[in-house]
Backbone as CSV, one residue per row, in Angstrom:
resi,resn,N_x,N_y,N_z,CA_x,CA_y,CA_z,C_x,C_y,C_z
1,UNK,76.721,129.481,76.112,76.990,128.200,76.909,76.147,127.001,76.401
2,UNK,76.867,126.171,76.973,76.242,124.598,76.114,75.195,124.581,76.562
3,UNK,74.824,123.720,75.315,73.533,123.074,75.858,73.264,121.664,77.000
4,UNK,74.839,121.574,77.028,74.948,120.181,78.296,74.280,120.815,79.656
5,UNK,74.208,119.850,80.547,73.911,120.169,81.723,75.001,120.908,82.838
6,UNK,75.017,122.349,83.347,76.028,122.702,84.031,76.577,121.979,84.983
7,UNK,78.028,121.755,85.021,79.046,121.634,86.250,78.363,122.827,87.650
8,UNK,78.192,121.500,88.722,77.307,122.542,89.704,78.511,121.923,90.856
9,UNK,79.006,123.574,91.789,79.634,123.198,92.248,78.857,123.466,93.946
10,UNK,78.476,122.354,94.078,78.594,122.555,96.065,79.316,122.543,96.832
11,UNK,80.009,123.900,96.784,81.353,123.841,97.234,81.883,124.043,98.673
12,UNK,81.152,122.621,99.492,82.157,122.675,100.901,82.809,122.038,100.562
13,UNK,83.569,121.237,99.503,84.588,120.458,99.792,84.498,118.814,100.149
14,UNK,85.902,118.379,100.752,85.694,117.141,101.196,84.760,116.692,101.853
15,UNK,83.677,117.754,102.669,82.741,117.676,103.985,81.641,117.023,103.187
16,UNK,81.305,118.200,101.469,80.367,118.082,100.892,80.333,116.240,100.366
17,UNK,81.335,115.965,99.561,81.407,114.972,99.343,80.769,113.740,100.064
18,UNK,81.150,113.818,100.833,80.366,112.516,102.332,78.939,112.959,102.411
19,UNK,78.507,114.430,102.325,77.167,114.589,102.913,76.304,114.478,101.378
20,UNK,76.914,114.653,100.487,76.026,113.515,98.808,76.128,112.124,98.903
21,UNK,77.241,111.748,99.883,77.048,110.431,99.483,75.753,109.973,100.883
22,UNK,76.318,110.438,101.801,75.831,110.159,103.171,73.970,110.323,102.832
23,UNK,73.710,111.231,101.882,72.024,111.579,101.557,71.993,110.606,101.242
24,UNK,72.455,110.006,100.026,71.970,108.388,99.079,71.452,107.622,99.960
25,UNK,72.522,107.685,101.505,71.961,106.492,102.241,71.256,106.767,103.199
26,UNK,70.284,108.158,102.801,69.031,108.086,103.665,69.409,109.211,104.962
27,UNK,70.876,109.720,105.118,71.334,110.433,106.304,69.809,111.954,106.539
28,UNK,70.007,111.751,107.954,69.153,112.709,108.377,68.248,113.831,107.568
29,UNK,68.970,114.771,107.368,68.417,115.731,106.647,67.568,115.920,105.191
30,UNK,68.015,114.874,104.627,67.612,114.224,103.697,66.639,113.081,103.494
31,UNK,66.160,113.000,104.864,65.995,111.200,105.001,64.533,110.666,104.556
32,UNK,64.963,109.434,103.558,64.329,108.935,102.577,63.946,109.707,101.182
33,UNK,65.052,110.603,100.650,65.172,110.651,99.768,66.643,110.435,98.644
34,UNK,66.689,110.275,97.819,67.830,109.804,96.694,68.405,110.863,95.825
35,UNK,69.929,111.196,96.341,69.860,112.319,94.616,70.120,111.629,93.643
36,UNK,69.992,112.058,92.527,70.026,111.764,91.256,71.381,110.773,91.299
37,UNK,71.787,109.937,90.635,72.786,108.814,90.246,73.820,110.266,89.293
38,UNK,72.900,111.259,88.453,74.180,111.643,87.556,74.689,112.799,88.442
39,UNK,74.363,113.241,89.582,75.234,114.351,90.362,76.309,113.647,91.060
40,UNK,77.577,114.308,90.841,78.992,113.858,91.430,79.739,114.682,92.713
41,UNK,80.293,114.061,93.471,80.931,114.631,94.369,82.222,114.566,94.308
42,UNK,82.733,115.818,94.225,84.609,115.874,94.483,84.823,116.760,95.376
43,UNK,86.037,116.481,96.126,86.952,116.976,96.763,87.553,118.079,96.122
44,UNK,87.660,117.900,94.932,88.460,118.864,94.073,87.972,119.993,93.382
45,UNK,88.349,121.004,94.035,87.796,122.295,92.648,88.324,121.988,91.880
46,UNK,89.477,121.801,91.311,89.826,121.567,89.974,89.124,121.213,88.903
47,UNK,88.773,119.735,89.718,88.096,119.033,88.609,86.198,119.336,88.826
48,UNK,86.046,120.273,89.637,84.834,120.513,89.571,84.325,122.047,88.914
49,UNK,85.759,122.499,88.701,85.268,123.979,88.000,85.867,123.850,86.793
50,UNK,86.944,123.261,86.240,87.438,123.097,85.162,86.289,122.570,83.929
51,UNK,85.825,123.642,83.000,84.888,123.230,81.734,83.806,123.187,82.314
52,UNK,83.358,123.923,83.577,81.946,124.378,83.834,81.352,125.235,82.970
53,UNK,80.045,125.055,82.758,79.353,126.078,81.910,78.964,127.058,82.764
54,UNK,78.000,126.523,84.179,77.536,127.448,85.267,78.305,127.070,86.590
55,UNK,78.633,127.812,87.420,79.133,127.639,88.625,77.971,127.860,89.809
56,UNK,77.609,127.097,90.539,76.442,127.883,91.359,77.087,127.601,93.224
57,UNK,77.071,128.533,93.823,78.015,129.011,94.772,76.750,128.371,96.137
58,UNK,76.838,127.075,96.760,76.129,126.856,97.872,76.482,126.981,99.321
59,UNK,77.618,127.747,99.662,78.088,127.970,100.345,77.993,129.131,101.454
60,UNK,77.976,128.686,102.657,77.387,129.510,104.047,78.276,131.056,103.882
61,UNK,77.750,132.143,104.391,78.037,133.048,104.133,79.503,133.418,104.796
62,UNK,79.883,132.666,105.808,81.106,133.090,106.831,82.221,132.311,105.992
63,UNK,81.594,131.165,104.914,83.255,130.908,104.151,83.506,130.962,102.846
64,UNK,82.063,131.947,102.553,81.828,132.386,100.719,83.223,132.684,100.469
65,UNK,83.426,133.851,101.325,85.113,134.732,100.441,86.345,133.700,99.825
66,UNK,86.339,132.743,100.852,87.512,131.796,101.040,87.079,131.099,99.806
67,UNK,86.671,130.405,99.232,85.900,129.106,98.998,85.767,130.007,97.477
68,UNK,84.994,131.241,97.144,85.238,131.843,95.801,86.592,132.402,95.579
69,UNK,87.807,132.597,96.428,88.428,133.183,95.721,89.388,132.015,95.351
70,UNK,89.239,130.979,96.249,90.361,129.632,95.651,89.728,129.210,94.155
71,UNK,87.651,129.158,93.914,87.701,128.672,92.949,88.314,129.776,91.550
72,UNK,88.045,130.992,92.112,88.503,131.636,90.601,89.775,131.337,89.716
73,UNK,90.736,130.858,90.246,91.776,129.879,89.444,91.348,129.183,88.790
74,UNK,90.194,128.659,88.916,89.836,127.367,87.863,88.849,127.624,86.868
75,UNK,88.610,128.766,86.825,87.305,129.422,85.827,87.400,130.180,84.486
76,UNK,87.328,129.481,83.995,87.041,129.696,82.171,86.383,131.029,82.217
77,UNK,87.150,132.118,81.092,86.222,133.740,81.207,84.987,133.669,81.027
78,UNK,84.345,134.815,82.021,82.885,134.657,81.525,82.039,133.629,81.875
79,UNK,82.566,132.749,82.695,81.002,131.746,82.944,80.264,132.576,84.362
80,UNK,79.200,132.485,84.197,78.288,132.851,85.225,78.253,132.323,86.981
81,UNK,78.362,132.865,87.495,78.650,132.704,88.948,76.887,132.910,89.772
82,UNK,76.156,131.723,90.031,75.148,131.819,90.749,74.709,131.097,92.298
83,UNK,74.860,132.185,93.068,74.779,132.135,94.241,73.281,131.674,95.075
84,UNK,73.688,130.539,96.082,72.244,130.204,96.611,72.623,130.723,98.261
85,UNK,73.697,131.132,98.616,74.091,132.159,99.543,73.078,132.819,99.968
86,UNK,72.743,132.921,101.673,71.336,133.649,101.943,71.936,134.419,103.474
87,UNK,72.782,135.125,103.447,73.791,135.691,104.552,74.515,136.976,103.917
88,UNK,75.186,137.377,104.933,75.927,138.892,104.976,77.271,138.244,105.438
89,UNK,78.291,138.992,104.641,79.744,138.838,105.501,79.815,139.586,106.503
90,UNK,80.732,139.011,107.265,80.373,139.432,108.768,81.662,140.390,108.776
91,UNK,81.757,141.783,109.326,82.545,143.304,109.125,82.129,143.879,107.755
92,UNK,82.069,143.081,106.835,81.994,144.202,105.266,80.979,144.490,105.391
93,UNK,79.996,143.536,106.242,78.280,143.603,105.966,77.746,143.376,103.783
94,UNK,79.020,143.071,103.329,78.653,143.176,102.024,77.834,141.496,101.469
95,UNK,76.900,141.685,100.502,76.359,140.624,100.539,76.628,139.453,99.112
96,UNK,76.623,138.184,99.095,77.717,137.480,98.137,77.621,137.950,97.126
97,UNK,76.948,138.483,96.648,77.307,138.844,94.899,78.168,139.589,94.782
98,UNK,78.432,140.956,96.058,79.250,141.198,95.983,80.853,140.978,96.084
99,UNK,80.860,139.870,96.957,82.018,139.314,97.240,82.555,138.748,96.214
100,UNK,81.096,137.705,95.622,81.678,137.468,94.046,82.049,138.327,93.542
101,UNK,81.971,139.482,93.538,82.456,140.558,91.696,83.642,141.026,92.316
102,UNK,84.003,140.854,93.585,85.224,141.230,94.374,86.315,139.769,93.855
103,UNK,85.898,138.791,94.242,86.653,137.777,94.137,87.125,136.966,92.867
104,UNK,85.682,136.938,92.062,85.508,136.746,90.898,85.413,138.053,89.771
105,UNK,85.821,138.724,89.558,85.673,139.925,88.413,85.368,139.410,87.276
106,UNK,84.669,140.196,86.524,84.605,139.748,85.058,83.745,138.930,84.826
107,UNK,82.940,137.941,85.965,82.044,136.838,85.707,80.734,137.600,86.129
108,UNK,79.760,137.171,85.297,78.228,137.699,85.716,77.575,137.436,87.007
109,UNK,76.964,137.588,87.918,76.627,137.035,88.972,75.153,137.337,89.302
110,UNK,74.387,135.939,89.303,73.423,136.031,89.666,73.037,135.106,90.634
111,UNK,71.178,135.699,91.274,70.963,135.301,93.209,69.956,134.203,92.445
112,UNK,70.112,132.622,92.757,68.995,131.800,92.830,68.059,132.048,94.165
113,UNK,67.246,132.307,94.649,66.241,132.635,95.219,64.684,131.843,95.686
114,UNK,64.099,131.815,96.825,62.499,131.979,96.683,62.261,130.786,97.697
115,UNK,60.711,131.251,97.990,60.470,129.837,98.544,60.781,128.116,98.503
116,UNK,61.697,127.553,98.364,62.282,126.215,98.172,62.938,125.422,99.092
117,UNK,62.392,124.664,100.265,62.761,123.447,100.883,63.059,122.562,100.475
118,UNK,64.290,122.613,100.876,64.665,120.938,99.935,63.851,119.767,99.395
119,UNK,63.568,119.471,101.082,62.860,117.827,100.537,61.486,117.979,99.989
120,UNK,61.087,118.899,99.748,59.775,119.170,99.176,59.962,119.509,97.259
121,UNK,61.192,119.829,97.050,61.576,119.988,95.829,61.871,118.754,95.354
122,UNK,62.399,117.915,95.878,63.238,116.876,95.945,62.065,115.722,95.975
123,UNK,61.097,116.160,96.593,59.638,115.354,96.028,58.861,115.423,95.071
124,UNK,59.343,116.435,94.207,58.538,116.833,93.065,57.593,117.834,93.379
125,UNK,56.960,118.398,94.316,55.954,119.393,94.911,55.666,120.206,93.908
126,UNK,54.877,120.529,93.618,55.212,122.436,93.102,55.573,123.559,93.574
127,UNK,56.503,124.200,93.151,56.896,125.034,94.011,57.715,126.570,92.533
128,UNK,58.311,127.402,92.873,58.456,128.257,91.897,59.953,129.130,92.651
129,UNK,60.633,129.642,91.441,62.002,130.330,92.347,62.141,131.259,91.278
130,UNK,63.042,132.333,91.776,63.410,133.428,91.333,64.986,133.670,90.855
131,UNK,65.410,133.593,89.613,66.848,133.963,89.386,67.014,135.321,89.349
132,UNK,67.476,136.373,89.646,67.843,137.378,89.548,69.603,137.556,89.245
133,UNK,69.261,138.543,87.966,70.556,139.667,87.417,70.253,140.183,86.589
134,UNK,70.710,141.274,86.270,70.807,142.358,85.329,70.583,142.369,83.961
135,UNK,70.911,140.935,83.540,71.475,140.463,82.246,70.327,139.601,81.893
136,UNK,69.522,140.237,80.739,67.898,139.726,80.410,68.581,138.065,79.618
137,UNK,69.486,138.247,78.903,69.952,136.907,78.065,70.685,135.958,78.889
138,UNK,71.363,136.535,79.844,71.661,135.295,80.796,70.269,134.941,82.082
139,UNK,69.836,135.611,82.130,68.483,135.466,82.951,68.354,134.376,81.926
140,UNK,67.430,134.302,81.027,66.278,133.765,80.369,66.854,131.964,80.186
141,UNK,68.309,132.574,80.004,69.200,131.348,79.654,69.433,130.465,81.221
142,UNK,69.576,130.797,82.308,69.555,130.337,83.558,68.305,129.873,84.182
143,UNK,66.921,130.646,83.239,65.544,130.328,83.835,65.893,129.029,82.912
144,UNK,66.187,129.177,81.713,65.462,127.464,81.277,66.584,126.340,81.839
145,UNK,67.909,126.703,82.242,68.763,125.571,82.475,67.724,125.049,84.001
146,UNK,67.570,125.644,84.533,66.876,125.214,86.053,65.812,125.102,86.083
147,UNK,64.804,124.894,85.122,63.551,125.173,85.179,63.161,123.477,84.699
148,UNK,61.696,123.494,85.854,61.729,121.483,86.053,60.524,121.714,85.521
149,UNK,59.406,120.497,85.528,58.719,120.525,85.524,57.635,120.539,86.512
150,UNK,58.295,120.601,87.748,57.948,120.814,89.392,57.954,122.043,89.599
151,UNK,59.098,122.695,89.020,59.408,123.998,89.480,59.620,125.121,88.301
152,UNK,58.921,126.024,88.672,58.938,127.174,87.519,59.540,128.641,88.213
153,UNK,60.690,128.876,87.543,61.897,129.888,87.564,61.386,131.156,86.692
154,UNK,61.602,132.528,87.896,61.101,133.591,86.676,62.470,133.864,87.298
155,UNK,62.327,135.384,86.117,63.637,136.544,86.183,63.168,137.361,86.556
156,UNK,64.169,138.543,87.202,63.924,139.569,88.352,65.187,140.190,87.891
157,UNK,65.467,141.500,87.724,66.870,142.054,87.128,67.285,142.858,88.721
158,UNK,66.415,142.622,89.726,66.744,143.016,91.235,67.538,141.925,91.940
159,UNK,68.832,142.653,91.493,69.975,141.207,92.470,69.846,141.984,94.087
160,UNK,70.147,142.901,94.270,70.040,143.599,95.425,68.711,142.809,96.639
161,UNK,67.380,143.605,95.636,66.276,143.318,96.704,66.055,141.280,96.875
162,UNK,66.273,141.232,95.864,66.267,139.489,95.458,67.042,138.642,96.943
163,UNK,68.325,139.277,97.075,69.050,138.568,97.908,69.338,139.197,99.556
164,UNK,68.471,140.261,99.599,68.539,140.739,100.836,67.147,139.988,101.469
165,UNK,66.216,140.089,100.715,64.854,139.571,100.990,65.637,137.716,101.925
166,UNK,66.574,137.129,100.887,67.379,135.800,101.696,67.813,136.016,102.895
167,UNK,68.456,137.056,102.780,69.000,137.436,104.785,68.117,137.387,105.330
168,UNK,67.167,138.639,105.372,66.441,139.601,106.472,65.435,138.140,106.859
169,UNK,64.764,136.988,105.616,63.674,135.986,106.185,64.456,135.006,107.214
170,UNK,65.843,134.908,106.582,66.221,134.064,107.900,65.404,134.665,109.588
171,UNK,66.401,136.046,109.446,66.366,136.646,110.851,64.589,136.434,111.075
172,UNK,63.977,136.765,110.691,62.433,136.715,110.740,61.835,135.712,111.073
173,UNK,62.162,134.710,110.837,62.216,133.219,110.446,62.465,132.995,112.110
174,UNK,63.348,133.303,112.561,63.484,132.910,113.993,62.726,133.791,115.166
175,UNK,62.460,134.697,114.668,61.450,135.614,115.986,59.832,134.704,115.503
176,UNK,59.789,133.926,114.674,58.258,133.537,114.497,58.701,132.252,114.990
177,UNK,59.713,131.398,115.078,60.068,130.014,115.744,59.966,130.068,117.290
178,UNK,60.357,131.569,117.835,60.498,131.844,119.157,58.736,131.919,119.542
179,UNK,57.751,132.694,118.732,56.808,132.929,119.312,55.774,131.217,119.161
180,UNK,56.013,130.591,118.188,55.190,128.978,118.123,56.454,128.472,119.196
181,UNK,57.557,129.175,120.081,58.011,127.973,120.894,57.149,128.654,122.321
182,UNK,56.668,129.408,122.226,56.097,129.619,123.634,54.940,129.987,123.897
183,UNK,54.263,129.032,122.822,53.120,128.744,122.639,51.996,129.588,121.848
184,UNK,52.386,130.338,121.562,51.441,131.377,120.310,51.493,130.722,119.300
185,UNK,50.070,131.457,118.685,49.291,130.646,117.682,49.476,131.670,116.198
186,UNK,48.734,131.224,115.359,48.692,131.729,113.917,48.484,133.463,113.565
187,UNK,48.016,133.978,114.819,48.156,135.590,115.282,49.295,135.761,115.013
188,UNK,50.029,135.384,116.174,51.361,135.603,116.409,52.055,135.642,115.387
189,UNK,51.788,134.068,114.821,53.213,134.192,113.033,52.480,135.132,112.419
190,UNK,51.325,135.233,112.028,51.237,136.741,110.924,51.621,137.892,111.356
191,UNK,51.660,137.995,112.518,51.987,139.343,112.958,53.490,139.735,112.295
192,UNK,54.268,138.274,112.667,55.773,138.649,112.932,55.863,138.449,111.491
193,UNK,55.178,137.679,110.584,55.722,137.466,109.286,55.273,138.871,108.180
194,UNK,54.118,139.721,108.797,53.738,140.747,107.811,54.562,142.113,108.535
195,UNK,55.437,142.172,109.842,55.836,143.359,110.417,57.434,143.102,109.929
196,UNK,57.692,141.873,109.535,59.059,141.249,109.453,58.937,142.172,107.993
197,UNK,57.894,142.038,106.833,58.110,141.871,105.693,58.047,143.644,106.221
198,UNK,58.134,144.342,106.268,57.895,145.719,106.484,59.064,146.007,106.894
199,UNK,59.734,145.063,107.603,61.178,145.791,108.028,62.604,145.304,107.020
200,UNK,61.731,144.392,106.254,62.416,143.610,104.877,62.311,144.984,103.919
201,UNK,61.497,145.484,103.678,61.585,146.172,102.357,61.671,147.589,103.022
202,UNK,62.036,147.910,103.969,62.462,149.606,103.934,63.685,149.494,103.733
203,UNK,64.497,148.065,104.799,65.942,148.323,104.201,66.318,147.579,103.058
204,UNK,65.518,147.417,101.897,65.812,146.832,101.062,65.753,148.201,99.659
205,UNK,64.520,148.919,100.495,64.442,150.291,99.500,65.653,150.781,99.855
206,UNK,65.839,151.261,100.913,67.091,151.925,101.186,68.362,151.791,100.915
207,UNK,67.961,150.352,100.378,69.347,149.898,99.599,69.431,149.481,98.245
208,UNK,68.407,150.308,97.721,68.416,150.362,96.042,67.472,149.415,95.871
209,UNK,66.854,148.414,96.548,65.823,147.483,95.698,64.757,148.007,95.542
210,UNK,64.281,146.960,94.541,62.727,147.350,94.004,61.665,146.831,95.418
211,UNK,60.739,148.003,95.140,59.886,147.760,96.461,59.091,146.284,95.653
212,UNK,58.828,145.932,94.889,58.073,144.583,94.222,58.992,143.596,94.314
213,UNK,59.923,143.634,94.684,60.694,141.914,94.740,60.160,141.649,96.194
214,UNK,60.408,142.418,97.103,59.899,142.269,98.452,58.129,141.762,98.492
215,UNK,57.312,142.100,97.412,55.975,141.463,97.382,55.996,139.899,96.757
216,UNK,57.066,139.868,96.423,56.875,138.725,95.107,57.991,137.011,95.825
217,UNK,58.269,136.283,95.177,58.781,135.110,96.013,60.108,135.163,96.495
218,UNK,60.813,136.339,96.048,62.005,136.310,96.890,61.952,137.134,98.215
219,UNK,60.907,137.563,98.600,60.568,138.696,99.321,59.175,137.896,100.486
220,UNK,58.186,137.995,100.103,57.030,137.244,100.872,57.000,135.937,100.967
221,UNK,57.206,135.564,99.600,57.067,134.023,99.383,58.571,132.877,100.009
222,UNK,59.232,133.746,100.147,60.327,132.922,100.780,60.466,133.189,102.400
223,UNK,59.925,134.266,102.849,59.205,134.540,104.472,58.295,133.400,104.844
224,UNK,57.206,133.685,103.709,56.045,132.474,104.643,56.708,131.374,104.887
225,UNK,57.255,130.663,103.921,57.636,129.056,103.662,58.670,128.937,104.800
226,UNK,59.599,130.196,105.119,60.587,130.060,106.071,60.132,130.139,107.503
227,UNK,58.774,131.154,107.827,58.629,131.183,109.054,57.572,130.169,109.168
228,UNK,56.793,129.311,108.230,56.206,128.688,108.967,56.716,126.950,108.977
229,UNK,57.581,126.873,108.326,58.207,125.295,108.608,58.906,124.803,109.144
230,UNK,58.626,123.723,109.293,59.594,122.748,110.874,60.994,122.287,109.810
231,UNK,60.918,122.406,108.276,62.249,122.288,108.075,62.942,122.794,107.798
232,UNK,62.607,124.527,108.523,63.251,125.657,108.219,64.585,125.875,109.374
233,UNK,65.527,125.374,109.361,66.782,125.408,110.521,66.168,126.832,111.361
234,UNK,66.440,127.789,110.700,66.122,128.892,111.260,65.130,129.359,112.011
235,UNK,63.906,128.212,111.361,62.524,128.496,112.422,62.652,127.559,113.596
236,UNK,63.223,126.594,113.324,63.725,125.607,114.496,64.450,126.141,115.688
237,UNK,65.628,126.749,114.912,66.255,127.403,116.580,65.399,128.558,116.944
238,UNK,64.535,129.149,116.392,63.825,130.273,117.069,62.815,129.552,118.035
239,UNK,62.153,128.143,117.603,61.605,127.274,118.282,61.583,126.870,119.868
240,UNK,63.191,126.593,119.383,64.168,125.669,120.944,64.155,127.007,121.146
241,UNK,64.855,128.461,121.424,64.599,129.876,121.828,63.206,129.948,123.001
242,UNK,61.923,130.070,122.281,60.829,129.773,122.644,60.809,128.915,123.917
243,UNK,61.262,127.638,123.205,60.979,126.960,124.667,61.860,127.527,125.719
244,UNK,62.948,127.787,125.986,63.949,128.595,127.173,65.245,127.463,127.175
245,UNK,65.483,126.772,125.948,66.588,126.585,125.719,68.044,127.771,125.156
246,UNK,68.950,127.426,125.391,70.126,128.154,125.470,70.769,128.411,123.420
247,UNK,71.082,129.199,123.297,71.676,129.188,122.141,72.770,128.510,122.174
248,UNK,73.775,128.171,122.971,75.059,128.237,122.740,74.542,126.128,122.858
249,UNK,73.425,125.741,123.870,73.024,124.452,123.799,72.464,123.738,122.054
250,UNK,71.913,124.976,121.420,70.954,125.188,120.150,71.912,124.364,119.191
251,UNK,72.760,125.630,119.150,73.927,125.449,118.079,74.450,124.151,117.585
252,UNK,75.144,123.881,119.055,76.263,122.888,119.229,75.373,121.599,118.735
253,UNK,74.035,121.623,118.626,73.129,120.044,118.327,73.041,120.479,116.820
254,UNK,73.199,121.258,116.176,72.704,121.252,114.963,73.890,120.612,114.175
255,UNK,74.173,120.129,112.613,74.970,119.719,111.661,74.692,120.623,110.803
256,UNK,73.777,121.564,110.247,73.447,122.237,109.671,74.036,124.259,109.843
257,UNK,73.937,124.670,109.249,73.941,126.419,109.474,72.617,127.319,109.416
258,UNK,72.389,127.720,110.965,71.315,128.694,110.265,71.804,129.782,110.716
259,UNK,71.632,130.124,109.095,72.050,131.916,108.771,71.735,132.992,109.651
260,UNK,70.668,133.030,110.029,69.840,133.511,110.848,70.561,134.385,112.053
261,UNK,70.984,132.803,112.623,71.579,133.746,114.123,73.110,134.702,113.399
262,UNK,73.783,134.095,112.536,74.760,135.095,111.636,74.299,136.656,111.644
263,UNK,73.440,136.391,111.039,72.611,137.529,109.952,72.467,138.684,111.020
264,UNK,71.580,138.741,112.235,71.066,139.206,112.596,71.458,140.263,113.165
265,UNK,72.980,140.294,113.987,73.651,141.691,114.338,74.256,142.580,112.892
266,UNK,74.308,141.383,112.013,75.205,142.035,110.583,73.786,142.728,110.165
267,UNK,72.871,142.400,109.699,71.032,143.132,109.115,70.844,144.390,109.921
268,UNK,71.080,144.456,111.246,70.991,145.576,112.119,72.195,146.716,112.053
269,UNK,73.163,145.869,112.204,74.281,147.142,111.783,73.944,147.748,109.999
270,UNK,73.999,146.589,109.385,73.402,147.101,108.344,72.099,148.095,108.221
271,UNK,70.877,148.160,109.141,69.891,149.082,109.213,70.503,150.168,109.716
272,UNK,71.330,150.359,110.806,71.522,151.501,111.341,72.591,152.176,110.254
273,UNK,73.205,152.083,109.110,74.089,152.428,108.046,72.836,153.574,107.605
274,UNK,72.302,152.517,107.201,71.194,153.224,106.201,69.935,153.985,106.958
275,UNK,69.610,154.103,108.645,69.029,154.649,109.170,67.286,154.041,109.207
276,UNK,67.690,153.025,109.344,66.363,152.233,109.112,66.126,151.362,110.350
277,UNK,64.326,151.336,110.649,64.039,151.129,111.979,63.649,149.488,111.743
278,UNK,64.519,148.009,112.147,63.799,146.789,112.581,64.296,146.485,114.026
279,UNK,63.159,146.536,114.438,62.702,146.334,115.990,62.751,144.942,115.729
280,UNK,61.973,144.080,115.223,62.015,142.882,115.849,63.489,142.044,115.169
281,UNK,64.352,142.397,114.419,65.552,141.837,113.813,66.888,142.313,114.859
282,UNK,66.240,143.716,116.086,66.856,143.813,117.251,66.498,143.148,118.167
283,UNK,65.620,142.352,118.235,65.022,141.421,119.638,66.013,140.293,119.181
284,UNK,65.908,139.654,117.886,66.300,138.581,117.533,67.631,138.491,117.574
285,UNK,68.430,139.352,117.314,69.888,139.909,118.132,69.941,139.671,119.096
286,UNK,69.090,140.144,120.114,69.358,140.501,120.936,69.354,139.041,121.981
287,UNK,68.474,138.415,121.469,68.226,136.863,122.177,69.750,136.285,121.318
288,UNK,69.740,136.125,120.997,70.649,135.589,119.665,72.414,135.145,120.637
289,UNK,72.301,136.929,120.754,73.920,137.085,121.081,74.121,137.979,122.550
290,UNK,73.100,138.036,123.453,73.001,138.875,124.505,72.289,138.374,125.478
291,UNK,72.180,137.404,125.123,71.149,136.428,126.056,70.266,136.343,126.612
292,UNK,69.196,137.897,126.235,68.092,138.166,126.621,66.693,136.910,126.548
293,UNK,66.152,137.079,127.217,64.753,136.045,127.375,64.160,136.070,126.175
294,UNK,63.717,134.824,125.379,62.798,135.047,124.402,61.498,136.122,124.689
295,UNK,60.875,135.652,125.611,59.733,135.954,126.490,60.074,137.806,126.621
296,UNK,61.160,138.053,126.944,61.232,139.532,127.366,61.439,140.219,125.611
297,UNK,62.071,139.361,125.144,61.907,139.995,123.407,61.232,140.541,122.706
298,UNK,60.164,139.489,123.046,58.634,139.370,122.835,58.124,140.728,123.186
299,UNK,57.637,140.868,124.559,56.640,141.825,125.375,57.407,143.005,125.167
300,UNK,59.018,143.363,124.517,59.567,144.843,124.001,58.841,144.910,122.788
301,UNK,58.833,144.055,122.263,57.726,144.377,120.638,56.961,145.005,121.003
302,UNK,55.814,144.008,122.074,54.510,144.688,122.462,54.264,146.169,122.955
303,UNK,55.491,146.655,123.485,55.245,147.420,124.421,55.857,148.605,123.722
304,UNK,56.448,148.601,122.667,56.935,149.789,121.441,55.510,151.116,121.408
305,UNK,56.510,152.102,121.395,54.972,153.019,121.079,54.131,153.081,119.662
306,UNK,52.909,153.248,119.776,51.718,152.979,118.917,52.315,154.179,117.634
307,UNK,52.020,153.223,116.433,52.168,154.395,115.360,51.139,153.823,114.294
308,UNK,51.214,154.759,113.306,50.706,153.961,111.620,51.186,153.156,111.227
309,UNK,50.136,152.424,110.581,51.350,151.045,110.033,51.904,151.234,108.954
310,UNK,51.987,151.983,108.664,52.754,152.328,107.043,53.633,153.705,107.408
311,UNK,53.716,153.861,108.862,54.511,155.205,108.964,55.758,154.381,108.646
């Protein structure tokens, strides 16, 4: 790969061009921050992709396949694809790396994930992330490209585990937000984070992930950040659900995607395929899609049968 800075595809097309320009003008999502002048926006996929050394897909899961399919026409052979998306494809239940492999065959696929809240990264606060790919040569090169003085990048060959951690943590963050919205404190949040990690790990292992991944940045690290920060869209959805607001009203007021809402039934269906119990995920899906009050969901979790912690 070239020593030049990689061309980055923030692939929401024309909408994205406006968002980047708005961000430079202190838009709400990145209020008070200016993006680097070197970052250029375009509504032309051909312009963005032609000649690129690396393509980064920051597309919500529901639009990922369509953008990947269109992008494939402009890719040079063997260009690595890096996915930032943290969701599952509805219906197929496929991870975004699997969708990428189908739509962009012959291209190495990596996942970049971890506790990386955008405002803190832009502020230069110390943070770390994981680039997951089973090719060590590409992993080391991507590690070099994405590393910054205040952003430490680790490598991990476990694509399944890293990707699944990013999906499930959004669902658990909604539960943590609901607890906060109902006025519960740190004990409740810690309980949901820890038991959510257990759900994430059970499903990840059943799908072939490495247990160690879920104890690292892609698992526990991302889970803590997303469940604890008001910058998390999923946490804020949960907070408002816990305060009694209907999900339709919450989603209508948001200009960004909260992947956990869409992902919760897909994660639950995936758990069923692998015979894995995920009670927190079940209750989040029930609140978001079946109209169950957050308080009823929380007490359903508390009334479950007694068992050993590691059963």
